C-alpha beads as a LAMMPS data file, in Angstrom:
LAMMPS data file: protein, C-alpha beads

226 atoms
225 bonds

1 atom types
1 bond types

-500.0 500.0 xlo xhi
-500.0 500.0 ylo yhi
-500.0 500.0 zlo zhi

Masses

1 110.0

Atoms # bond

1 1 1 -323.566 219.641 -396.270
2 1 1 -323.026 215.898 -396.770
3 1 1 -321.962 213.789 -394.174
4 1 1 -318.423 213.179 -395.965
5 1 1 -318.138 216.652 -395.485
6 1 1 -318.631 216.174 -392.011
7 1 1 -316.613 213.501 -391.460
8 1 1 -313.869 215.066 -393.339
9 1 1 -314.106 218.215 -390.986
10 1 1 -314.167 216.111 -388.039
11 1 1 -310.695 214.053 -388.972
12 1 1 -308.950 217.130 -390.210
13 1 1 -309.958 220.431 -388.109
14 1 1 -310.464 218.805 -384.612
15 1 1 -306.899 217.358 -384.927
16 1 1 -305.346 215.169 -382.385
17 1 1 -308.230 212.521 -381.270
18 1 1 -308.385 210.611 -384.723
19 1 1 -312.144 209.752 -386.063
20 1 1 -312.157 207.046 -388.189
21 1 1 -314.869 205.785 -390.628
22 1 1 -315.256 201.519 -389.702
23 1 1 -317.268 198.619 -389.930
24 1 1 -320.099 198.646 -392.474
25 1 1 -319.390 202.117 -393.785
26 1 1 -315.303 201.460 -394.194
27 1 1 -316.664 198.139 -395.945
28 1 1 -319.140 200.035 -398.086
29 1 1 -316.265 202.334 -399.090
30 1 1 -313.672 199.474 -399.557
31 1 1 -316.098 197.872 -402.282
32 1 1 -318.598 195.929 -400.073
33 1 1 -321.067 198.377 -401.086
34 1 1 -323.435 195.514 -402.627
35 1 1 -323.689 193.820 -399.126
36 1 1 -324.498 196.692 -397.138
37 1 1 -328.256 197.480 -396.966
38 1 1 -329.312 200.205 -399.185
39 1 1 -331.631 201.484 -396.224
40 1 1 -328.711 201.618 -393.655
41 1 1 -328.201 205.161 -393.417
42 1 1 -325.869 204.726 -390.777
43 1 1 -322.563 206.362 -390.481
44 1 1 -320.196 204.380 -388.067
45 1 1 -317.214 206.079 -386.727
46 1 1 -314.518 204.766 -384.299
47 1 1 -312.857 207.269 -381.980
48 1 1 -310.943 207.283 -378.826
49 1 1 -313.340 209.556 -377.166
50 1 1 -316.950 210.548 -377.724
51 1 1 -317.390 212.975 -380.454
52 1 1 -318.763 216.616 -380.300
53 1 1 -322.455 216.590 -378.916
54 1 1 -323.442 219.105 -382.192
55 1 1 -322.552 216.225 -384.433
56 1 1 -326.090 214.244 -383.573
57 1 1 -328.132 217.705 -384.125
58 1 1 -327.170 218.390 -387.812
59 1 1 -329.951 217.885 -390.142
60 1 1 -329.020 214.999 -392.305
61 1 1 -330.659 211.733 -393.388
62 1 1 -327.880 209.623 -392.079
63 1 1 -327.435 209.009 -388.327
64 1 1 -324.161 208.831 -386.877
65 1 1 -323.260 206.209 -384.548
66 1 1 -319.916 206.580 -382.454
67 1 1 -317.752 203.203 -381.048
68 1 1 -314.823 203.542 -378.759
69 1 1 -311.986 202.454 -380.969
70 1 1 -309.992 201.282 -377.519
71 1 1 -312.456 198.769 -376.807
72 1 1 -311.510 196.698 -379.700
73 1 1 -307.651 196.819 -380.418
74 1 1 -304.753 197.504 -378.101
75 1 1 -304.066 201.797 -378.013
76 1 1 -301.435 201.766 -380.588
77 1 1 -303.888 200.364 -383.276
78 1 1 -306.405 202.123 -382.425
79 1 1 -305.360 205.892 -381.744
80 1 1 -302.986 207.807 -383.839
81 1 1 -304.220 208.229 -387.603
82 1 1 -301.423 210.623 -388.529
83 1 1 -299.019 209.154 -391.065
84 1 1 -301.537 206.182 -392.682
85 1 1 -301.094 205.431 -396.050
86 1 1 -302.918 207.256 -398.887
87 1 1 -304.497 205.476 -401.108
88 1 1 -304.267 208.033 -403.628
89 1 1 -300.306 208.178 -403.616
90 1 1 -299.925 204.490 -402.179
91 1 1 -296.849 205.811 -400.714
92 1 1 -296.965 208.357 -397.480
93 1 1 -295.481 208.108 -394.438
94 1 1 -295.894 205.121 -391.841
95 1 1 -296.737 205.628 -388.205
96 1 1 -295.676 202.373 -386.949
97 1 1 -298.920 199.832 -386.433
98 1 1 -301.730 202.334 -387.413
99 1 1 -301.075 202.116 -391.470
100 1 1 -301.593 198.549 -390.952
101 1 1 -305.385 199.121 -390.111
102 1 1 -305.958 202.739 -391.684
103 1 1 -305.568 204.590 -394.602
104 1 1 -307.223 207.664 -396.799
105 1 1 -309.167 208.070 -399.729
106 1 1 -309.767 210.818 -401.744
107 1 1 -312.959 212.450 -401.717
108 1 1 -315.184 215.128 -403.793
109 1 1 -313.798 217.635 -406.224
110 1 1 -310.846 218.544 -404.023
111 1 1 -309.868 215.064 -403.089
112 1 1 -310.065 215.576 -399.528
113 1 1 -309.044 213.119 -397.380
114 1 1 -311.562 210.667 -395.578
115 1 1 -309.570 208.297 -392.968
116 1 1 -311.120 204.582 -392.946
117 1 1 -310.453 201.363 -391.818
118 1 1 -308.890 198.991 -394.080
119 1 1 -311.144 195.914 -394.779
120 1 1 -309.336 193.472 -392.144
121 1 1 -309.707 195.988 -389.469
122 1 1 -313.166 197.181 -390.710
123 1 1 -314.487 193.176 -390.696
124 1 1 -313.197 192.674 -386.860
125 1 1 -315.372 196.064 -386.317
126 1 1 -318.303 194.420 -387.977
127 1 1 -318.029 190.938 -386.410
128 1 1 -317.815 192.823 -382.888
129 1 1 -321.375 194.194 -383.853
130 1 1 -322.665 190.128 -383.692
131 1 1 -325.224 189.101 -382.899
132 1 1 -326.962 192.165 -381.537
133 1 1 -326.569 195.185 -384.018
134 1 1 -325.343 192.930 -387.203
135 1 1 -326.618 189.848 -388.701
136 1 1 -324.635 186.468 -389.188
137 1 1 -326.026 186.432 -392.873
138 1 1 -324.408 189.845 -393.407
139 1 1 -321.190 188.936 -391.782
140 1 1 -321.200 185.465 -393.809
141 1 1 -321.989 187.081 -397.194
142 1 1 -318.850 190.097 -396.434
143 1 1 -316.377 186.931 -395.586
144 1 1 -317.218 184.941 -398.374
145 1 1 -316.287 188.002 -400.764
146 1 1 -313.287 188.809 -398.754
147 1 1 -310.825 186.380 -399.920
148 1 1 -307.874 188.466 -400.637
149 1 1 -307.539 189.649 -397.133
150 1 1 -303.464 190.807 -396.221
151 1 1 -302.287 187.921 -393.770
152 1 1 -299.504 190.437 -392.421
153 1 1 -302.458 193.175 -391.765
154 1 1 -304.665 190.488 -390.009
155 1 1 -301.717 188.952 -388.207
156 1 1 -301.107 192.254 -386.399
157 1 1 -304.801 193.155 -385.494
158 1 1 -305.831 189.775 -384.411
159 1 1 -302.707 189.806 -382.115
160 1 1 -303.543 193.056 -380.735
161 1 1 -307.068 192.592 -380.738
162 1 1 -308.850 192.743 -377.128
163 1 1 -311.968 190.590 -377.855
164 1 1 -311.941 186.650 -377.743
165 1 1 -315.566 186.832 -379.366
166 1 1 -314.320 188.667 -382.652
167 1 1 -311.050 186.484 -383.025
168 1 1 -312.975 182.879 -382.401
169 1 1 -315.606 184.602 -385.056
170 1 1 -313.091 185.771 -387.629
171 1 1 -311.381 182.450 -387.600
172 1 1 -314.555 180.615 -387.782
173 1 1 -315.633 182.468 -391.034
174 1 1 -312.432 182.459 -392.253
175 1 1 -312.241 178.547 -392.172
176 1 1 -315.841 178.244 -393.490
177 1 1 -314.799 180.302 -396.612
178 1 1 -311.271 178.351 -396.758
179 1 1 -309.612 182.059 -396.946
180 1 1 -305.780 181.174 -398.257
181 1 1 -304.601 184.085 -395.838
182 1 1 -304.904 181.329 -392.804
183 1 1 -301.953 179.610 -394.347
184 1 1 -299.951 182.406 -393.738
185 1 1 -301.411 183.455 -390.140
186 1 1 -299.809 182.136 -386.911
187 1 1 -302.865 181.208 -384.494
188 1 1 -300.489 180.125 -381.906
189 1 1 -299.745 184.183 -381.187
190 1 1 -303.439 184.901 -381.044
191 1 1 -305.221 184.535 -377.729
192 1 1 -308.831 182.751 -377.897
193 1 1 -309.400 182.320 -374.561
194 1 1 -311.107 179.553 -373.069
195 1 1 -314.769 178.446 -372.687
196 1 1 -317.806 178.526 -374.313
197 1 1 -319.353 181.709 -375.918
198 1 1 -322.960 181.510 -375.847
199 1 1 -323.703 184.069 -378.978
200 1 1 -327.002 182.589 -380.389
201 1 1 -329.417 180.835 -378.177
202 1 1 -330.635 177.437 -379.497
203 1 1 -327.812 177.721 -382.343
204 1 1 -324.934 175.074 -383.376
205 1 1 -322.107 175.352 -381.028
206 1 1 -319.006 174.736 -382.969
207 1 1 -316.508 172.349 -381.560
208 1 1 -313.342 174.254 -382.773
209 1 1 -314.023 177.449 -381.681
210 1 1 -316.349 177.074 -378.757
211 1 1 -319.164 179.350 -380.034
212 1 1 -322.699 179.134 -380.781
213 1 1 -323.945 180.136 -384.339
214 1 1 -327.049 179.930 -386.396
215 1 1 -327.670 176.287 -387.547
216 1 1 -327.417 176.971 -391.175
217 1 1 -323.834 178.007 -390.839
218 1 1 -322.524 174.146 -389.263
219 1 1 -322.289 171.594 -391.581
220 1 1 -324.019 169.116 -388.969
221 1 1 -326.382 170.252 -386.193
222 1 1 -324.938 167.450 -383.548
223 1 1 -323.756 170.451 -381.451
224 1 1 -327.104 172.033 -381.445
225 1 1 -327.740 173.646 -377.629
226 1 1 -330.805 172.483 -375.617

Bonds

1 1 1 2
2 1 2 3
3 1 3 4
4 1 4 5
5 1 5 6
6 1 6 7
7 1 7 8
8 1 8 9
9 1 9 10
10 1 10 11
11 1 11 12
12 1 12 13
13 1 13 14
14 1 14 15
15 1 15 16
16 1 16 17
17 1 17 18
18 1 18 19
19 1 19 20
20 1 20 21
21 1 21 22
22 1 22 23
23 1 23 24
24 1 24 25
25 1 25 26
26 1 26 27
27 1 27 28
28 1 28 29
29 1 29 30
30 1 30 31
31 1 31 32
32 1 32 33
33 1 33 34
34 1 34 35
35 1 35 36
36 1 36 37
37 1 37 38
38 1 38 39
39 1 39 40
40 1 40 41
41 1 41 42
42 1 42 43
43 1 43 44
44 1 44 45
45 1 45 46
46 1 46 47
47 1 47 48
48 1 48 49
49 1 49 50
50 1 50 51
51 1 51 52
52 1 52 53
53 1 53 54
54 1 54 55
55 1 55 56
56 1 56 57
57 1 57 58
58 1 58 59
59 1 59 60
60 1 60 61
61 1 61 62
62 1 62 63
63 1 63 64
64 1 64 65
65 1 65 66
66 1 66 67
67 1 67 68
68 1 68 69
69 1 69 70
70 1 70 71
71 1 71 72
72 1 72 73
73 1 73 74
74 1 74 75
75 1 75 76
76 1 76 77
77 1 77 78
78 1 78 79
79 1 79 80
80 1 80 81
81 1 81 82
82 1 82 83
83 1 83 84
84 1 84 85
85 1 85 86
86 1 86 87
87 1 87 88
88 1 88 89
89 1 89 90
90 1 90 91
91 1 91 92
92 1 92 93
93 1 93 94
94 1 94 95
95 1 95 96
96 1 96 97
97 1 97 98
98 1 98 99
99 1 99 100
100 1 100 101
101 1 101 102
102 1 102 103
103 1 103 104
104 1 104 105
105 1 105 106
106 1 106 107
107 1 107 108
108 1 108 109
109 1 109 110
110 1 110 111
111 1 111 112
112 1 112 113
113 1 113 114
114 1 114 115
115 1 115 116
116 1 116 117
117 1 117 118
118 1 118 119
119 1 119 120
120 1 120 121
121 1 121 122
122 1 122 123
123 1 123 124
124 1 124 125
125 1 125 126
126 1 126 127
127 1 127 128
128 1 128 129
129 1 129 130
130 1 130 131
131 1 131 132
132 1 132 133
133 1 133 134
134 1 134 135
135 1 135 136
136 1 136 137
137 1 137 138
138 1 138 139
139 1 139 140
140 1 140 141
141 1 141 142
142 1 142 143
143 1 143 144
144 1 144 145
145 1 145 146
146 1 146 147
147 1 147 148
148 1 148 149
149 1 149 150
150 1 150 151
151 1 151 152
152 1 152 153
153 1 153 154
154 1 154 155
155 1 155 156
156 1 156 157
157 1 157 158
158 1 158 159
159 1 159 160
160 1 160 161
161 1 161 162
162 1 162 163
163 1 163 164
164 1 164 165
165 1 165 166
166 1 166 167
167 1 167 168
168 1 168 169
169 1 169 170
170 1 170 171
171 1 171 172
172 1 172 173
173 1 173 174
174 1 174 175
175 1 175 176
176 1 176 177
177 1 177 178
178 1 178 179
179 1 179 180
180 1 180 181
181 1 181 182
182 1 182 183
183 1 183 184
184 1 184 185
185 1 185 186
186 1 186 187
187 1 187 188
188 1 188 189
189 1 189 190
190 1 190 191
191 1 191 192
192 1 192 193
193 1 193 194
194 1 194 195
195 1 195 196
196 1 196 197
197 1 197 198
198 1 198 199
199 1 199 200
200 1 200 201
201 1 201 202
202 1 202 203
203 1 203 204
204 1 204 205
205 1 205 206
206 1 206 207
207 1 207 208
208 1 208 209
209 1 209 210
210 1 210 211
211 1 211 212
212 1 212 213
213 1 213 214
214 1 214 215
215 1 215 216
216 1 216 217
217 1 217 218
218 1 218 219
219 1 219 220
220 1 220 221
221 1 221 222
222 1 222 223
223 1 223 224
224 1 224 225
225 1 225 226
């Protein structure tokens, strides 16, 4: 049994509580696999409640990591995978805000559907793991290659995002790589909070977004913290 078979079973047989492939796993499936470490055998699942206990007992080379999807985005975005747009058909029913952040990919000989985070949501999920479980370097490389993000999806996700850290990091990286989508995203509706957020001890304080980041990601080290 493969991890993909396990996930499709979780997504199709267990019904009401959606279990979505997100973060680095979704980004790999979205075409960023060359930026995800080859030795990374972790499958990232996002769901509003814990997965069944037997999941970790399966004899697979991959390790499943659970993330509470309600912690990053508001309830109506975090839950309700029914009706997400199908990558195969390009159409499909819509279910409010969910189809802006989720989609399905056909997998295997029979085209079993895998529900994953779209790249806009998957990037926010990746940024949520900084700095403890993902690296700034990996996030920087992925954001550099993510030049075609949808402003419409980003606007909804950023407006509904519950993490000030994630929103500030997104705008920091998007500014750094001069993403065109920023011209169409209204920052005024996005709550960036107040005060400083120390993410990297001894790093540089970004003057605009008030977060500390590795010195090499900032043009000048004049704002380096002591």
